[in-house]
N, C-alpha and C positions, 0 to 999 in steps of 0.2 A: 155747178152752181154759180150764179152771177156774183161778181165781186162785191157789188153794193150790198147784196143780201147777205153774203158771207160776213162782211165787215159791219153790217147793220148801220149803214150810212145812207143818207138821202141822195147825196150827190158828191162828186169830186170837184175840186176847184177848176181842174182842166184835165186834158188827156194825159199830160205829163205826170200829174199827181196819181192818176189811175195807174199808169205804167209803173211808177215807183212802188205803189202798194202791191201790184201784181208781181213785180220783180222780187220784192222782199218775201212774199208768200211762196213763190216758186223756189227761191233760194233756201228758205226754211225747210221745204219739202226735200230738196236735194240733200241738205245737211242731215236731215233725219235718216235718209237712206245710208249716208256715210256712217253715222253713229251706229245704226243697226248692223252694218257690215263689220265694224270694229268692236262691237260689244263682246266682252269676254276675251279680247285679244290682249296680248302682252304690250302692244304698242298702239299709239294713237295714229290718226290719219296723217298728221304733220310729221311724226317720226317715220311713218311708212314712206312719205315723200322724200325724206332725207335718205332713207335706205335705197330707194329707187334711183335717186340721183347718183349716189356712190356706186351702186351696182352697175349702172349703165355707163359710167365713166370708163374711158380707156385705161386710165392709170389712177394713181392716188390723187385725191383732191384736197383742197383746203377750205377753210371757212368761207372765204369770199366767193369761191366757185359755187358752193351750195347756196349762199345768200342770193346770188344772181339768178338762180334757177328755181328757187322755192316759190310756190304759188302765193303763199300768205306773206305779204310784205311786212306784216307786223310781227312775224315770228322772231323769237330770240334764238338765233341759230346756235349760239354758244351753249345756251341752256338745253336745247334739243340734243346737241352732241354730247353734252355731259351725261344726260340721261341714257342715251344709247351706249355710251362708254361704260357707265355703271351697270347696265344690263348685259354687258359683254357682247354687244352686237357690232361694235366698231372698235378699231384700235387706232391710236394716234402715235405718230413718231415724228421726230424733228427732221425737217427737210435739210439735207446735207449742204445744199448750196445757199439756202436762205433760212437761217435759224429762227427767223421771226414767224415762219409759216410751218404749221404742222401738216403732215401728210396723213390723210384719213383713208382707211380701207375697211371693208367689211371683214368680220371674223367668219369662221365657218358657221357659227350660230347665227350671225347676221344674214348670211346668204340663205340659210335654211328658213329663217323667219321671213325674209323678203319673198322667197319663192312660195311659201305657204300662203301668205296673204295675196300675192299676185295671182295665185290659182283661184281665188274666190272674189277678187275685187270686182269682177264683172257683174256681180249682183247689184252693184250701185247703178249700173246702166238701166235697170228695170224702171227707174223713175222716168225715163224718156221713151219707153216702149209704146206709148200711145201716140207718138209722133211718127209720121212717115219719113222715109229717107230724104225726100225732097224738103220736108219741113225741118229736119235736123240740119241739113245743109244751109237753108235760109236762116235759121236761128243762129247757127255758128257765124254766118256772115254778119248778121245784125249785132251780135255780141262783140265781134271783132271791131265793128264800127264804133260801138259805144266805148270800148276799151281804149281805142286810139284817140278819143276825144281828150 
Protein backbone atom coordinates (compact mmCIF):
# COMPACT_ATOMS: atom_id res chain seq x y z
CA UNK A 1 0.00 0.00 0.00
CA UNK A 2 1.26 3.47 -0.86
CA UNK A 3 2.48 5.46 2.14
CA UNK A 4 0.24 8.47 1.45
CA UNK A 5 -2.82 6.24 1.36
CA UNK A 6 -1.77 4.36 4.48
CA UNK A 7 -1.24 7.59 6.42
CA UNK A 8 -4.22 9.28 4.75
CA UNK A 9 -2.24 12.36 3.74
CA UNK A 10 -2.38 14.31 0.50
CA UNK A 11 1.36 14.92 0.23
CA UNK A 12 4.65 15.05 2.08
CA UNK A 13 6.66 18.25 2.55
CA UNK A 14 9.56 16.63 0.73
CA UNK A 15 11.26 13.28 0.11
CA UNK A 16 13.00 13.39 3.51
CA UNK A 17 9.70 13.69 5.36
CA UNK A 18 8.38 10.72 3.38
CA UNK A 19 11.55 8.78 4.28
CA UNK A 20 11.12 9.62 7.95
CA UNK A 21 7.52 8.34 8.01
CA UNK A 22 8.52 5.25 6.05
CA UNK A 23 11.42 4.61 8.43
CA UNK A 24 9.21 5.00 11.51
CA UNK A 25 6.59 2.61 10.14
CA UNK A 26 9.23 0.04 9.21
CA UNK A 27 10.75 0.37 12.68
CA UNK A 28 7.33 -0.15 14.25
CA UNK A 29 6.91 -3.32 12.19
CA UNK A 30 10.31 -4.66 13.29
CA UNK A 31 9.54 -3.82 16.93
CA UNK A 32 6.25 -5.74 16.66
CA UNK A 33 8.16 -8.83 15.49
CA UNK A 34 10.52 -8.43 18.46
CA UNK A 35 7.57 -8.12 20.89
CA UNK A 36 5.96 -11.22 19.35
CA UNK A 37 9.19 -13.20 19.76
CA UNK A 38 9.49 -12.26 23.44
CA UNK A 39 5.79 -12.56 24.33
CA UNK A 40 5.52 -14.93 27.29
CA UNK A 41 9.28 -14.90 27.82
CA UNK A 42 10.86 -14.37 31.21
CA UNK A 43 13.12 -11.64 29.80
CA UNK A 44 12.72 -8.61 27.57
CA UNK A 45 14.63 -7.99 24.35
CA UNK A 46 16.94 -5.52 26.14
CA UNK A 47 17.63 -8.08 28.87
CA UNK A 48 18.33 -10.69 26.17
CA UNK A 49 20.87 -8.31 24.60
CA UNK A 50 22.65 -8.03 27.96
CA UNK A 51 22.66 -11.83 28.31
CA UNK A 52 24.09 -12.11 24.79
CA UNK A 53 26.85 -9.58 25.53
CA UNK A 54 27.86 -11.41 28.71
CA UNK A 55 27.54 -14.85 27.07
CA UNK A 56 29.79 -13.91 24.16
CA UNK A 57 32.45 -12.19 26.28
CA UNK A 58 35.69 -14.06 26.80
CA UNK A 59 35.67 -13.37 30.52
CA UNK A 60 33.67 -11.54 33.18
CA UNK A 61 32.47 -8.07 32.14
CA UNK A 62 31.51 -4.87 33.94
CA UNK A 63 28.75 -2.28 33.53
CA UNK A 64 30.72 -0.06 31.17
CA UNK A 65 31.59 -3.01 28.89
CA UNK A 66 27.86 -3.74 28.54
CA UNK A 67 26.91 -0.07 28.15
CA UNK A 68 29.37 0.30 25.24
CA UNK A 69 27.85 -2.64 23.39
CA UNK A 70 24.12 -2.45 24.03
CA UNK A 71 22.08 -1.31 21.05
CA UNK A 72 19.70 0.94 22.96
CA UNK A 73 21.74 3.91 24.13
CA UNK A 74 18.88 5.02 26.39
CA UNK A 75 19.00 1.79 28.38
CA UNK A 76 19.63 2.01 32.08
CA UNK A 77 22.21 -0.78 32.27
CA UNK A 78 22.27 -0.78 36.08
CA UNK A 79 18.50 -1.34 36.16
CA UNK A 80 18.73 -4.11 33.55
CA UNK A 81 21.48 -5.83 35.53
CA UNK A 82 19.52 -5.53 38.78
CA UNK A 83 16.54 -7.27 37.18
CA UNK A 84 18.73 -10.02 35.72
CA UNK A 85 20.40 -10.45 39.11
CA UNK A 86 16.98 -10.66 40.83
CA UNK A 87 15.92 -13.34 38.32
CA UNK A 88 19.06 -15.34 39.05
CA UNK A 89 20.36 -15.04 35.47
CA UNK A 90 23.63 -13.25 36.32
CA UNK A 91 25.95 -13.04 39.28
CA UNK A 92 28.09 -10.10 40.29
CA UNK A 93 31.28 -10.19 42.28
CA UNK A 94 33.81 -7.54 43.24
CA UNK A 95 36.82 -7.24 40.95
CA UNK A 96 39.90 -8.11 43.03
CA UNK A 97 42.16 -5.57 41.30
CA UNK A 98 39.62 -2.72 41.08
CA UNK A 99 37.00 -2.78 43.80
CA UNK A 100 34.95 -0.08 42.02
CA UNK A 101 34.04 -2.52 39.23
CA UNK A 102 31.83 -5.55 39.57
CA UNK A 103 32.54 -8.67 37.53
CA UNK A 104 29.39 -9.91 35.80
CA UNK A 105 28.92 -13.50 34.67
CA UNK A 106 25.95 -15.62 33.64
CA UNK A 107 24.63 -18.23 36.03
CA UNK A 108 23.66 -21.69 34.76
CA UNK A 109 20.07 -20.47 34.59
CA UNK A 110 21.29 -17.41 32.64
CA UNK A 111 23.10 -19.59 30.11
CA UNK A 112 20.04 -21.82 29.71
CA UNK A 113 17.74 -18.80 29.28
CA UNK A 114 20.08 -17.22 26.73
CA UNK A 115 20.37 -20.46 24.73
CA UNK A 116 16.59 -21.01 24.76
CA UNK A 117 15.94 -17.54 23.36
CA UNK A 118 18.88 -17.72 20.91
CA UNK A 119 17.31 -20.87 19.46
CA UNK A 120 14.15 -18.96 18.49
CA UNK A 121 15.39 -15.40 17.93
CA UNK A 122 15.64 -16.10 14.19
CA UNK A 123 11.85 -15.70 13.95
CA UNK A 124 12.41 -11.93 14.06
CA UNK A 125 14.24 -12.24 10.73
CA UNK A 126 10.91 -12.99 9.04
CA UNK A 127 10.19 -9.27 8.88
CA UNK A 128 12.91 -9.02 6.21
CA UNK A 129 12.05 -12.15 4.18
CA UNK A 130 10.40 -10.10 1.42
CA UNK A 131 13.82 -8.58 0.63
CA UNK A 132 16.34 -10.23 -1.67
CA UNK A 133 19.89 -10.84 -0.50
CA UNK A 134 21.03 -7.93 -2.69
CA UNK A 135 18.38 -5.64 -1.17
CA UNK A 136 19.38 -6.63 2.38
CA UNK A 137 23.00 -5.80 1.60
CA UNK A 138 22.01 -2.43 0.08
CA UNK A 139 19.72 -1.58 3.00
CA UNK A 140 22.46 -2.42 5.51
CA UNK A 141 24.83 -0.17 3.61
CA UNK A 142 22.31 2.70 3.60
CA UNK A 143 21.51 2.28 7.30
CA UNK A 144 25.23 2.29 8.11
CA UNK A 145 25.50 5.55 6.18
CA UNK A 146 22.58 7.10 8.09
CA UNK A 147 23.98 5.93 11.43
CA UNK A 148 27.42 7.42 10.69
CA UNK A 149 25.89 10.86 10.14
